[in-house]
ZAMARGU-4260 file (C-alpha; in steps of 0.2 Angstrom, whole numbers, plus 5000, padded with zeros to 4 digits):
<rodrens>
0) 5000/5000/5000 | 5007/5017/4995 | 5000/5032/5004 | 5004/5049/4997 | 5003/5065/5008
5) 4995/5080/5000 | 5007/5094/4998 | 5006/5110/5008 | 5006/5121/4993 | 5000/5117/4975
10) 5014/5112/4963 | 5009/5126/4951 | 5010/5139/4965 | 5027/5133/4970 | 5034/5134/4952
15) 5026/5151/4950 | 5035/5157/4966 | 5051/5149/4960 | 5051/5158/4944 | 5047/5174/4952
20) 5061/5173/4964 | 5073/5168/4951 | 5069/5182/4940 | 5071/5196/4953 | 5088/5205/4951
25) 5090/5210/4969 | 5100/5202/4983 | 5093/5186/4990 | 5090/5194/5007 | 5079/5207/4999
30) 5067/5196/4988 | 5052/5195/4999 | 5039/5209/5000 | 5042/5214/5018 | 5061/5210/5018
35) 5066/5228/5016 | 5058/5232/5033 | 5068/5219/5042 | 5085/5220/5034 | 5086/5239/5030
40) 5074/5250/5040 | 5076/5242/5057 | 5095/5242/5057 | 5095/5260/5051 | 5083/5265/5065
45) 5094/5256/5078 | 5109/5265/5071 | 5101/5282/5071 | 5095/5280/5088 | 5111/5274/5095
50) 5121/5288/5087 | 5108/5301/5094 | 5110/5294/5111 | 5129/5294/5110 | 5129/5312/5104
55) 5118/5317/5118 | 5129/5308/5131 | 5145/5316/5124 | 5136/5334/5124 | 5131/5331/5142
60) 5148/5325/5148 | 5157/5340/5140 | 5145/5353/5147 | 5143/5344/5164 | 5124/5343/5163
65) 5112/5329/5167 | 5122/5322/5181 | 5114/5313/5196 | 5118/5320/5212
</rodrens>
């Protein structure tokens, strides 16, 4: 007896997605629709906020403000 399991996704849909991803000329980590958010926007936001906090800290230290008594 040979039992076959039904696939999670139809074969036509799988082939269509494969063709789509192979035709895109971007980097592999930017091929999904929401991948720009996770691999570009979030790291840029983290870098910008950390640079702002470092700049604020340097300014406060150089002027002697913001100290805890």
